[in-house]
Each structure stands twice: as structure tokens, then as C-alpha cells.
One Martini backbone bead per residue (centre of mass of N, CA, C, O) as a GRO file, in nm:
protein
  139
    1MET     BB    1  -1.265  -0.962  -0.986
    2ILE     BB    2  -0.964  -0.832  -1.018
    3THR     BB    3  -0.965  -0.610  -0.798
    4GLY     BB    4  -0.869  -0.763  -0.539
    5ALA     BB    5  -0.569  -0.816  -0.650
    6ALA     BB    6  -0.502  -0.488  -0.683
    7MET     BB    7  -0.474  -0.425  -0.392
    8ILE     BB    8  -0.275  -0.150  -0.259
    9CYS     BB    9  -0.098  -0.037   0.011
   10SER     BB   10   0.014   0.280   0.121
   11PRO     BB   11   0.254   0.434   0.266
   12LYS     BB   12   0.309   0.707   0.445
   13PRO     BB   13   0.504   0.954   0.398
   14SER     BB   14   0.797   1.062   0.566
   15ARG     BB   15   1.011   1.270   0.723
   16PRO     BB   16   1.361   1.185   0.728
   17SER     BB   17   1.522   1.358   0.985
   18GLN     BB   18   1.591   1.103   1.133
   19LYS     BB   19   1.737   0.810   1.170
   20LYS     BB   20   1.479   0.647   1.251
   21ASN     BB   21   1.306   0.762   1.018
   22LEU     BB   22   1.480   0.653   0.792
   23SER     BB   23   1.452   0.356   0.860
   24ALA     BB   24   1.141   0.349   0.844
   25ALA     BB   25   1.120   0.450   0.554
   26LYS     BB   26   1.283   0.221   0.421
   27ALA     BB   27   1.105  -0.015   0.519
   28ALA     BB   28   0.831   0.082   0.409
   29PHE     BB   29   0.920   0.114   0.114
   30ALA     BB   30   1.015  -0.174   0.064
   31HIS     BB   31   0.740  -0.302   0.103
   32PHE     BB   32   0.587  -0.143  -0.107
   33ARG     BB   33   0.765  -0.210  -0.350
   34ASN     BB   34   0.729  -0.516  -0.343
   35SER     BB   35   0.421  -0.514  -0.378
   36LEU     BB   36   0.412  -0.362  -0.646
   37LEU     BB   37   0.595  -0.554  -0.810
   38THR     BB   38   0.410  -0.796  -0.776
   39HIS     BB   39   0.170  -0.678  -0.921
   40PHE     BB   40   0.308  -0.638  -1.191
   41ASP     BB   41   0.397  -0.931  -1.238
   42CYS     BB   42   0.115  -1.058  -1.243
   43GLU     BB   43   0.015  -0.906  -1.481
   44GLU     BB   44   0.256  -0.963  -1.689
   45LYS     BB   45   0.248  -1.295  -1.657
   46THR     BB   46  -0.082  -1.338  -1.660
   47LEU     BB   47  -0.306  -1.135  -1.741
   48PHE     BB   48  -0.208  -1.013  -2.008
   49PRO     BB   49  -0.160  -1.275  -2.174
   50THR     BB   50  -0.450  -1.376  -2.146
   51PHE     BB   51  -0.589  -1.137  -2.277
   52GLU     BB   52  -0.429  -1.138  -2.547
   53ALA     BB   53  -0.504  -1.427  -2.635
   54LYS     BB   54  -0.817  -1.380  -2.638
   55THR     BB   55  -0.820  -1.088  -2.814
   56GLY     BB   56  -0.539  -0.987  -2.972
   57MET     BB   57  -0.451  -0.753  -2.781
   58ARG     BB   58  -0.125  -0.568  -2.782
   59MET     BB   59  -0.186  -0.233  -2.831
   60GLY     BB   60  -0.337  -0.159  -2.580
   61PRO     BB   61  -0.385  -0.154  -2.247
   62THR     BB   62  -0.130  -0.334  -2.185
   63GLN     BB   63   0.078  -0.143  -2.302
   64VAL     BB   64   0.020   0.093  -2.111
   65MET     BB   65   0.072  -0.058  -1.846
   66ARG     BB   66   0.369  -0.131  -1.903
   67MET     BB   67   0.471   0.156  -1.932
   68GLU     BB   68   0.386   0.248  -1.647
   69HIS     BB   69   0.546   0.042  -1.491
   70SER     BB   70   0.820   0.145  -1.586
   71GLN     BB   71   0.792   0.429  -1.468
   72MET     BB   72   0.747   0.334  -1.171
   73ARG     BB   73   1.011   0.184  -1.138
   74ALA     BB   74   1.188   0.435  -1.165
   75LEU     BB   75   1.069   0.583  -0.921
   76LEU     BB   76   1.140   0.371  -0.712
   77ASP     BB   77   1.446   0.383  -0.756
   78ASP     BB   78   1.477   0.686  -0.692
   79ALA     BB   79   1.363   0.669  -0.402
   80VAL     BB   80   1.577   0.483  -0.289
   81ASP     BB   81   1.813   0.673  -0.345
   82ALA     BB   82   1.710   0.905  -0.169
   83LEU     BB   83   1.711   0.746   0.095
   84GLU     BB   84   2.015   0.670   0.091
   85ARG     BB   85   2.092   0.989   0.096
   86GLY     BB   86   1.874   1.147   0.279
   87ASP     BB   87   1.657   1.286   0.068
   88ALA     BB   88   1.362   1.407   0.147
   89ASP     BB   89   1.272   1.594  -0.085
   90ASP     BB   90   1.312   1.395  -0.313
   91TYR     BB   91   1.135   1.169  -0.205
   92LEU     BB   92   0.867   1.330  -0.180
   93GLY     BB   93   0.851   1.406  -0.479
   94LEU     BB   94   0.844   1.113  -0.583
   95ALA     BB   95   0.598   1.021  -0.418
   96ASP     BB   96   0.401   1.219  -0.549
   97THR     BB   97   0.438   1.123  -0.838
   98LEU     BB   98   0.357   0.831  -0.786
   99LEU     BB   99   0.075   0.882  -0.683
  100ILE     BB  100  -0.037   1.010  -0.938
  101MET     BB  101   0.027   0.777  -1.128
  102MET     BB  102  -0.136   0.562  -0.974
  103GLN     BB  103  -0.410   0.694  -0.994
  104GLN     BB  104  -0.424   0.693  -1.304
  105HIS     BB  105  -0.374   0.391  -1.341
  106ASN     BB  106  -0.615   0.284  -1.173
  107MET     BB  107  -0.833   0.406  -1.346
  108LYS     BB  108  -0.766   0.239  -1.599
  109GLU     BB  109  -0.805  -0.032  -1.474
  110GLU     BB  110  -1.097   0.000  -1.352
  111ASN     BB  111  -1.233   0.137  -1.636
  112VAL     BB  112  -1.091  -0.066  -1.857
  113LEU     BB  113  -0.934  -0.336  -1.814
  114TYR     BB  114  -1.113  -0.497  -1.610
  115PRO     BB  115  -1.376  -0.493  -1.777
  116MET     BB  116  -1.247  -0.643  -2.015
  117CYS     BB  117  -1.176  -0.894  -1.858
  118ASP     BB  118  -1.460  -0.965  -1.767
  119GLN     BB  119  -1.566  -1.001  -2.057
  120HIS     BB  120  -1.327  -1.202  -2.185
  121LEU     BB  121  -1.266  -1.389  -1.894
  122ALA     BB  122  -1.508  -1.544  -1.762
  123ALA     BB  123  -1.422  -1.847  -1.804
  124GLU     BB  124  -1.125  -1.794  -1.651
  125THR     BB  125  -1.158  -1.675  -1.364
  126PRO     BB  126  -1.105  -1.896  -1.149
  127GLU     BB  127  -0.818  -1.975  -1.253
  128LEU     BB  128  -0.693  -1.693  -1.258
  129LEU     BB  129  -0.733  -1.620  -0.958
  130ALA     BB  130  -0.577  -1.857  -0.843
  131HIS     BB  131  -0.308  -1.785  -0.975
  132LEU     BB  132  -0.278  -1.498  -0.857
  133GLU     BB  133  -0.291  -1.581  -0.558
  134THR     BB  134  -0.042  -1.758  -0.565
  135GLU     BB  135   0.157  -1.541  -0.651
  136LEU     BB  136   0.107  -1.352  -0.407
  137THR     BB  137   0.183  -1.564  -0.177
  138GLU     BB  138   0.479  -1.636  -0.300
  139ALA     BB  139   0.612  -1.336  -0.280
   0.00000   0.00000   0.00000
């Protein structure tokens, strides 16, 4: 159910050793960053509050997801800074860290949070998905 709205494709980082590569890396990363932040916003503004209201769980999986979103936002900001400085090594290190964190985060979403949402939000699914799709298309 929720899985389809969660799919985000990541551009493959490249070593920005030339000016044009740096520009391409900045543009690709900006697109990726905006898509990921939109995903976070949809979850934090719509999915998590709906889940919490239905289950009463505010200290469980949604709290962990918010904490990890915050950590990933910091990594995204640091990666933008590294690209602005033209520091390819720093950027690639941050991109690797972000990739690992995203993989771990996605496993928790797919194996814990989304199945719990499917279980507790079955009645709200059509309306919730429509709302999430609208948020994603308006972003």
C-alpha cells in the first residue's frame, strides 16, 4: 500500500573533478535532495500523524523515522556544502554514509512501519494514498 509512494531513485554520485562534472553533480544532487525531502515531508505531515492518531503510538517507529530523517537532512546539507566547496572526497564520503543510512532506514520502513500502517490504516488507505499522491505531485 504505502510502498509505492515511498520509492525514491537516487542518482549515482560521480567524482566532480571537472567544472562541468561539478555542475552536473550539483544539479543531480539538488534534484535528489528535493525528492528525498519531499518524501520526508509527506511522511511527517500526513502518514505519521495519521498512524499516531489511529494507534496512539507516538514513541515507536514514527519517532525513530523522524530522528533518522533529521540525521539524513544533516547529511544532505553537508553534502551540498561539500559540492559548493568542490570537495569531491568529502562529498563522496557523505554520499556513501547517506546511502548506508537510507538502506537501513528503508529496511525499517518496509519491514516495520509500512506493515504496521497496512494493519492499522486499512480503512483509511484510499483517502490516505490520494492525499499522499497529491502532496507528491504538488511538491
